[in-house]
C-alpha positions as CSV (number, residue, x, y, z in Angstrom):
1,X,19.9,-14.9,-30.8
2,X,18.2,-18.2,-31.5
3,X,15.2,-18.2,-33.9
4,X,12.8,-19.2,-31.1
5,X,13.7,-16.2,-29.0
6,X,11.9,-12.9,-28.8
7,X,14.0,-9.7,-28.8
8,X,12.3,-8.9,-25.5
9,X,13.7,-11.9,-23.8
10,X,17.1,-12.2,-22.2
11,X,19.5,-14.9,-23.4
12,X,18.6,-17.2,-20.4
13,X,14.8,-16.9,-20.9
14,X,13.7,-19.1,-23.9
15,X,10.4,-18.3,-25.5
16,X,9.3,-21.9,-25.1
17,X,9.9,-22.1,-21.4
18,X,8.4,-25.1,-19.7
19,X,8.3,-25.4,-15.9
20,X,10.6,-28.1,-14.5
21,X,9.2,-31.0,-12.5
22,X,10.6,-29.4,-9.3
23,X,11.0,-25.6,-8.9
24,X,14.5,-24.4,-7.7
25,X,15.3,-21.0,-6.3
26,X,17.8,-19.0,-8.4
27,X,19.0,-16.2,-6.1
28,X,19.8,-13.8,-8.9
29,X,16.4,-14.2,-10.4
30,X,13.9,-11.4,-9.8
31,X,15.3,-8.2,-11.2
32,X,15.1,-5.2,-9.0
33,X,14.0,-7.1,-6.0
34,X,16.2,-10.2,-6.3
35,X,18.3,-9.2,-3.3
36,X,15.3,-9.3,-0.9
37,X,13.0,-12.0,-2.4
38,X,13.4,-15.5,-1.0
39,X,11.2,-18.6,-0.6
40,X,11.4,-18.9,3.2
41,X,10.3,-16.8,6.2
42,X,12.0,-15.8,9.4
43,X,14.7,-13.3,10.4
44,X,17.9,-12.9,8.5
45,X,19.7,-10.8,11.1
46,X,19.3,-9.4,14.7
47,X,17.9,-5.9,14.8
48,X,15.8,-4.4,17.6
49,X,13.0,-2.0,16.7
50,X,13.2,1.5,18.0
51,X,10.5,2.7,20.4
52,X,9.3,6.3,20.6
53,X,7.2,8.2,23.2
54,X,3.7,7.5,21.8
55,X,1.6,4.5,22.6
56,X,1.2,3.6,18.9
57,X,4.5,2.5,17.2
58,X,4.2,2.1,13.5
59,X,6.9,0.4,11.4
60,X,6.4,1.0,7.8
61,X,7.3,2.5,4.4
62,X,5.4,5.1,2.4
63,X,4.0,2.6,-0.2
64,X,0.3,2.4,-0.9
65,X,-0.1,-0.2,1.8
66,X,1.8,1.9,4.3
67,X,-0.2,5.1,3.4
68,X,-3.5,3.4,4.2
69,X,-2.5,3.3,7.9
70,X,-0.9,6.7,8.1
71,X,-3.9,8.3,6.4
72,X,-6.2,6.7,9.0
73,X,-4.0,7.8,11.9
74,X,-3.8,11.4,10.6
75,X,-7.6,11.4,10.1
76,X,-8.1,10.2,13.7
77,X,-5.9,13.0,14.9
78,X,-7.8,15.5,12.7
79,X,-10.9,14.4,14.6
80,X,-9.3,15.2,17.9
81,X,-8.4,11.6,19.0
82,X,-5.1,12.5,20.8
83,X,-4.6,8.9,21.7
84,X,-4.0,8.2,18.0
85,X,-0.7,10.1,18.1
86,X,2.1,7.8,16.9
87,X,5.7,7.3,16.0
88,X,6.3,6.2,12.4
89,X,9.6,4.4,12.0
90,X,11.0,3.8,8.5
91,X,11.4,0.1,7.4
92,X,13.4,0.2,4.2
93,X,12.3,-3.0,2.4
94,X,14.8,-2.4,-0.4
95,X,17.5,-2.9,2.2
96,X,15.9,-6.0,3.8
97,X,15.0,-4.3,7.1
98,X,11.7,-6.2,7.2
99,X,13.8,-9.3,7.9
100,X,15.3,-7.9,11.2
101,X,14.4,-10.0,14.3
102,X,12.5,-7.2,15.9
103,X,10.3,-6.6,12.9
104,X,9.7,-10.3,12.4
105,X,8.5,-10.5,16.0
106,X,5.8,-8.0,15.2
107,X,5.0,-9.3,11.8
108,X,6.1,-12.9,11.1
109,X,5.1,-12.3,7.4
110,X,7.9,-9.7,7.0
111,X,5.7,-7.2,5.2
112,X,5.0,-3.5,6.0
113,X,3.1,-2.0,7.7
114,X,3.2,-3.4,11.3
115,X,1.9,-1.7,14.4
116,X,2.6,-2.1,18.1
117,X,0.0,-0.7,20.5
118,X,1.8,-0.2,23.8
119,X,-1.2,1.4,25.5
120,X,-2.5,-2.0,26.5
121,X,-1.3,-3.9,29.6
122,X,0.2,-6.4,27.2
123,X,1.3,-4.7,24.0
124,X,-0.8,-5.7,21.0
125,X,1.0,-6.5,17.7
126,X,-0.8,-5.9,14.5
127,X,0.1,-6.8,10.9
128,X,-1.8,-6.6,7.6
129,X,-3.0,-3.1,6.8
130,X,-6.7,-4.1,6.8
131,X,-6.5,-5.6,10.2
132,X,-4.6,-2.6,11.5
133,X,-7.3,-0.3,10.1
134,X,-10.2,-2.2,11.6
135,X,-8.4,-2.3,15.0
136,X,-7.8,1.4,15.0
137,X,-11.3,2.3,13.8
138,X,-12.8,0.2,16.6
139,X,-10.4,1.4,19.2
140,X,-11.4,5.1,18.5
141,X,-15.0,4.4,17.4
142,X,-14.5,6.3,14.1
143,X,-14.7,5.7,10.3
144,X,-16.3,2.3,10.6
145,X,-20.1,2.1,10.8
146,X,-21.6,0.3,13.8
147,X,-25.1,-0.4,12.2
148,X,-24.9,-4.0,11.0
149,X,-25.7,-3.6,7.3
150,X,-23.5,-0.4,6.9
151,X,-20.7,-2.2,8.7
152,X,-21.0,-5.2,6.4
153,X,-20.8,-2.9,3.4
154,X,-17.8,-1.1,4.6
155,X,-15.9,-4.3,5.5
156,X,-16.8,-5.8,2.2
157,X,-15.1,-2.9,0.3
158,X,-12.2,-2.9,2.7
159,X,-11.6,-6.6,2.0
160,X,-12.2,-6.1,-1.7
161,X,-9.2,-3.8,-1.6
162,X,-7.1,-6.3,0.3
163,X,-7.9,-9.0,-2.2
164,X,-7.8,-6.9,-5.4
165,X,-4.8,-4.7,-5.0
166,X,-2.2,-7.5,-5.4
167,X,-3.4,-7.7,-9.0
168,X,-2.5,-4.0,-9.4
169,X,0.7,-4.0,-7.4
170,X,2.3,-7.4,-7.6
171,X,0.6,-8.0,-11.0
172,X,0.4,-5.0,-13.2
173,X,2.9,-2.8,-11.4
174,X,5.5,-5.5,-11.2
175,X,5.4,-6.6,-14.9
176,X,4.8,-3.1,-16.3
177,X,7.4,-1.2,-14.2
178,X,9.8,-3.5,-12.3
179,X,10.2,-6.9,-14.1
180,X,13.7,-7.4,-15.5
181,X,12.2,-7.9,-19.0
182,X,8.8,-7.2,-20.5
183,X,6.3,-10.1,-21.0
184,X,3.4,-9.0,-23.2
185,X,1.0,-11.6,-22.0
186,X,1.6,-10.7,-18.3
187,X,1.2,-7.0,-18.9
188,X,-1.9,-7.5,-21.0
189,X,-3.5,-9.8,-18.4
190,X,-2.9,-7.5,-15.4
191,X,-3.7,-4.3,-17.4
192,X,-7.1,-5.8,-18.2
193,X,-7.7,-6.7,-14.6
194,X,-6.6,-3.3,-13.3
195,X,-8.9,-1.6,-15.7
196,X,-11.8,-3.9,-14.8
197,X,-11.3,-3.0,-11.1
198,X,-11.2,0.7,-11.9
199,X,-14.4,0.2,-13.8
200,X,-16.0,-1.5,-10.7
201,X,-15.1,1.6,-8.6
202,X,-16.1,4.1,-11.4
203,X,-19.6,2.5,-11.6
204,X,-20.0,2.6,-7.8
205,X,-18.8,6.2,-7.5
206,X,-21.2,7.3,-10.3
207,X,-24.0,6.7,-7.8
208,X,-22.5,8.0,-4.5
209,X,-20.0,10.3,-3.1
210,X,-17.8,7.8,-1.2
211,X,-17.1,4.1,-1.4
212,X,-19.8,3.2,1.2
213,X,-22.3,6.0,0.4
214,X,-22.5,9.4,2.1
215,X,-19.9,8.8,4.7
216,X,-16.1,8.7,4.5
217,X,-14.8,5.5,6.0
218,X,-11.8,3.2,6.3
219,X,-12.8,1.8,2.9
220,X,-12.0,5.1,1.2
221,X,-8.7,5.4,3.1
222,X,-7.7,1.8,2.1
223,X,-8.7,2.1,-1.6
224,X,-7.4,5.6,-2.3
225,X,-3.6,5.0,-2.1
226,X,-4.0,2.3,-4.7
227,X,-6.8,3.2,-7.0
228,X,-6.8,6.9,-6.3
229,X,-3.1,6.8,-7.1
230,X,-3.8,5.0,-10.4
231,X,-6.6,7.5,-11.2
232,X,-4.3,10.4,-10.6
233,X,-1.4,8.9,-12.5
234,X,0.8,8.6,-9.4
235,X,1.6,4.8,-9.7
236,X,4.0,3.3,-12.2
237,X,3.7,6.3,-14.5
238,X,0.9,4.3,-16.3
239,X,-1.8,6.9,-16.5
240,X,-1.7,7.2,-20.3
241,X,-1.2,3.5,-20.8
242,X,-4.3,2.7,-18.8
243,X,-6.3,5.8,-20.0
244,X,-7.2,6.6,-16.4
245,X,-9.0,9.8,-17.4
246,X,-11.8,7.8,-18.8
247,X,-12.9,6.8,-15.2
248,X,-14.4,10.2,-14.5
249,X,-16.2,9.3,-11.3
250,X,-13.2,7.6,-9.9
251,X,-11.0,10.6,-10.8
252,X,-13.6,13.0,-9.1
253,X,-13.4,10.9,-5.9
254,X,-9.6,10.7,-6.0
255,X,-9.3,14.4,-6.4
256,X,-11.7,15.0,-3.4
257,X,-9.7,12.8,-1.1
258,X,-6.4,14.2,-2.3
259,X,-7.4,17.6,-1.1
260,X,-8.0,16.4,2.5
261,X,-5.2,17.7,4.8
262,X,-5.0,14.3,6.7
263,X,-4.6,12.4,3.4
264,X,-1.9,14.9,2.3
265,X,0.0,14.3,5.6
266,X,-0.5,10.5,5.5
267,X,0.9,10.3,2.0
268,X,4.2,11.9,3.2
269,X,5.0,9.6,6.1
270,X,7.8,7.1,5.6
271,X,8.1,8.2,2.0
272,X,11.6,7.9,0.6
273,X,11.1,8.2,-3.2
274,X,10.0,10.9,-5.6
275,X,10.3,14.6,-4.9
276,X,12.4,15.0,-1.7
277,X,10.2,17.9,-0.7
278,X,7.3,15.5,-0.4
279,X,9.1,13.0,1.8
280,X,8.9,12.6,5.6
281,X,11.1,9.7,6.4
282,X,9.9,9.4,10.0
283,X,7.1,11.0,11.9
284,X,7.2,11.5,15.7
285,X,5.3,14.7,16.2
286,X,2.7,16.8,14.3
287,X,5.3,19.5,14.0
288,X,7.2,17.3,11.6
289,X,4.7,18.4,8.9
290,X,5.6,22.1,9.3
291,X,5.9,23.8,5.9
292,X,4.3,20.8,4.2
293,X,3.6,21.2,0.5
294,X,0.2,20.9,-1.1
295,X,-0.1,17.3,-2.3
296,X,-3.6,17.6,-3.8
297,X,-2.2,17.7,-7.4
């Protein structure tokens, strides 16, 4: 090992790296996700999407972004909105299924989740989890306030989550858990931002029960899979590292939502990692949840 190299760096990663004048793609670069990351869009192969019997067809994976939508759908069904019944088809992003031609037709950005609403005369395609949640909340007139100020507050927190979570997932989560080698600066930078964001929520929830006040909304459902997951130590096995127990109000809120039956069901849909007993690879009927375990812990 050369004198200017850190023990944490691989032989091809000098400590004094300087970006070249023109970036070039090295296909093997990227660690765990090297086989699916690429600097261009579009389909890589022909693959039609399956279609089930329900009007709403969800194509997703049980990551935090996927859970946001399945939690909302299960909460709508819990309220009695039978039109919210859905088929949830697994899109395994580790195998590159998001680059199939059928999926790209629904989401040109090739990210989960994607939704097709076939109840309309012309099917409506939806991508980006926040957009899907607003569409469903408006379609079923639930979980999104209609009074102007309350709606603005709810949408502000929903879009806060959309803008903030990439620092937690693609930032902290990537460099702490998935990167092919550890970079102290990157981990420190994103750990600091993750803790700052949890403090934002902790201060908010010290004053009120839910994200937007007294009422449970799409903002709670969007924020919980990411920040509730962090507060409960479910993401990246980083609870001790980030000292999540210090955010007592955030933990209280996370525990309350985790006990909701619809949240428990939504967490399981399209899940393919962790305890096999907690996984439901695809969901096509409410009976698929029979004998579901308690996920509140």
